[in-house]
C-alpha atoms as one frame of an Amber mdcrd trajectory, in Angstrom:
protein
   3.890  13.807  -2.062   1.506  11.017  -1.098  -1.857  11.752   0.473  -3.897
   9.792   3.008  -6.390   8.939   0.269  -3.698   7.297  -1.858  -2.974   4.738
   0.891  -6.051   2.528   1.080  -7.125   0.654   4.204  -6.845  -2.765   2.540
  -3.116  -2.220   1.914  -0.494  -3.135   4.515   2.864  -1.350   4.216   6.005
  -2.506   6.015   9.135  -0.327   6.032  12.320  -2.216   6.955  10.113  -5.036
   8.270   8.029  -2.816  10.583   4.478  -1.536  10.014   4.414   2.144   9.101
   1.597   4.636   9.632   0.085   6.745   6.862   1.488   9.894   8.453   5.036
   8.488   8.578   4.756   7.350   4.974   3.530  10.772   3.833   6.414  12.476
   5.657   8.890  10.048   4.092   7.456  10.661   0.608   8.234  14.398   0.809
  11.887  13.657  -0.049  11.127  11.346  -2.992  11.544  12.264  -6.632   8.523
  12.253  -8.918   9.621   8.921 -10.435   9.942   7.316  -6.995   6.482   8.525
  -6.028   4.921   7.209  -9.256   6.649   3.855  -8.697   5.439   3.697  -5.076
   1.844   4.444  -6.127   2.040   1.615  -8.671   3.323  -0.756  -6.011   0.493
   0.288  -3.649  -1.929  -1.103  -6.232  -0.147  -4.375  -6.984   1.953  -5.074
  -3.869   5.487  -6.444  -3.694   8.945  -5.921  -2.203  11.200  -3.043  -3.275
  13.478  -0.240  -2.044  13.113   3.539  -2.212  15.933   5.705  -0.806  17.528
   2.682   0.918  14.297   1.827   2.755  12.964  -1.673   2.103   9.208  -1.771
   1.592   6.913  -4.783   1.568   3.368  -4.049   0.447   0.605  -6.604   0.683
  -2.848  -6.019  -0.721  -5.968  -7.700   0.578  -8.176  -8.831  -2.248 -11.877
  -8.746  -1.627 -13.634 -12.064  -2.099 -15.932 -12.192  -5.084 -18.722 -14.646
  -5.791 -19.476 -16.311  -9.140 -21.289 -13.201 -10.386 -18.308 -10.985  -9.626
 -20.002  -9.282  -6.684 -18.024  -8.700  -3.503 -19.104 -11.280  -0.967 -19.157
 -10.446   2.703 -17.889 -12.854   5.359 -20.576 -14.717   7.263 -21.282 -13.528
  10.776 -22.279 -16.033  13.432
């Protein structure tokens, strides 16, 4: 079963084209096999489109901007 910690804030998950909450996703994951859960965790890291138990998922990850040194750069505030 997934946990809240496994679903990071910089990841957006759509189920059948609609945004899904962490709680709904955790409840849904209770019926998944171990292989499906491992696959879903992998997709949380890399993003993509796929199906689990006839539910279409679209996961997008937000990459943090890095400067030339490799440090995470923060957006400028005005």
